[in-house]
N, C-alpha and C positions, 0 to 999 in steps of 0.2 A: 351431749351438749355441744361438743366441738363441731359435729356435723351440722347442727342447726345454725350455729354461728357462721360457719363457712358458707352455708347455703344462703343465709340472709345477706352476707357480704357480697356474694356473687350476684344475687338478684339486685341489690342496691346499685352496684357498679354497672351492671348491664342496663339497668333502667335509667341511669343517669349519664350514660355514655354520650348522648346527644349534646350534653352541655360542653363537652370537650371538642366538639366540631366533628365533621365527617372525616373518615379515613382518606388516604390518598385515592385518587380516582384513576381508573384505567379506561381508555377509549382507543379506537382504531382510526388513524389518519389514513384515508383512502383517496386515491386519485391517480393522476397520470402526469408524468414528466415529459416535456417535449423532447423529441429526438432520441438518440441512443446514448448521449453523453451522461455520465453519472451526475446527479444533482444532490444538493444538500437540503434536507428537511430539518427545520429547527423549530422547537416549541419552547417558549420561555414566558415567565410572568411579564405582563405588560409593563414597559418602562424599565426593564432590567435585562442585562445580558448575562448575568450570573445565573447559574442553575439551569442553563438551557439544555434541553435534550436534543441531540443531533444524530441524524441517521443519513447514510448515503442511500439514495434511491435512484431507480431508472425505470422508464416505461411505466406500466401499470404497477402500483404499489399498494400495500396494506401493511402499515406499521403500527404495532401496539405501543402506546405512549402512556406513561404514568405521570400525573400531575398532582400538585397539592391544591385541592379545591378551595382551601381557606385563603389563598393568596389573591383572590379576585380574578380579574380578567387575564387572559393569556393571549399571546400572539403566535401564530404559526406562519412560517415563511418557507417558500420553496425557491432556492437559488440555483441557477444553472449558468455555468461559465461566468461567475461573478455578477450575474444580473438576476434581480428578484423577479420571478415570473408569476408568483402567487403570494398573496399576503392577506391575512384576515385575522381579526380578533374574535375571541369567543370566551364564554364563561362556562366552566365545567359545572354541570348540574342544571343549567338553563339551556344552552345551545347544544350540548352533547351530554348524555348521561353515561353511567357506568356501563362499559361494554358496547356503547353506541359507536356510530361512525360519524366522523367529521370529514366533509368533502374538501379536498385540496387539489385543485387542478391548475396546471401551468399552461400558459400560452407560449407562443414563440418568443424567445428572448430578443 
């Protein structure tokens, strides 16, 4: 009887998991930074500076980023020598999917 109850509980929870929202999302930010100076790649929920994921990149890069898809739109910025060389907003699940690639290219600062 315990096995049946446990099985029903697992099936019920797994079938209702979509009500709790999607899990964190992982994607790859790919692109190139101008010159040879290290640049800062930052991803944060739109309108917030808290919870930003920051990475130092240079040249051609491919960085794995994890975001919370339930928080709406996000902004990704690429800053080199204190100048923003690339800036775009995106929505995880619409503009980039799990394991997908988001293009972030920087021009000359």
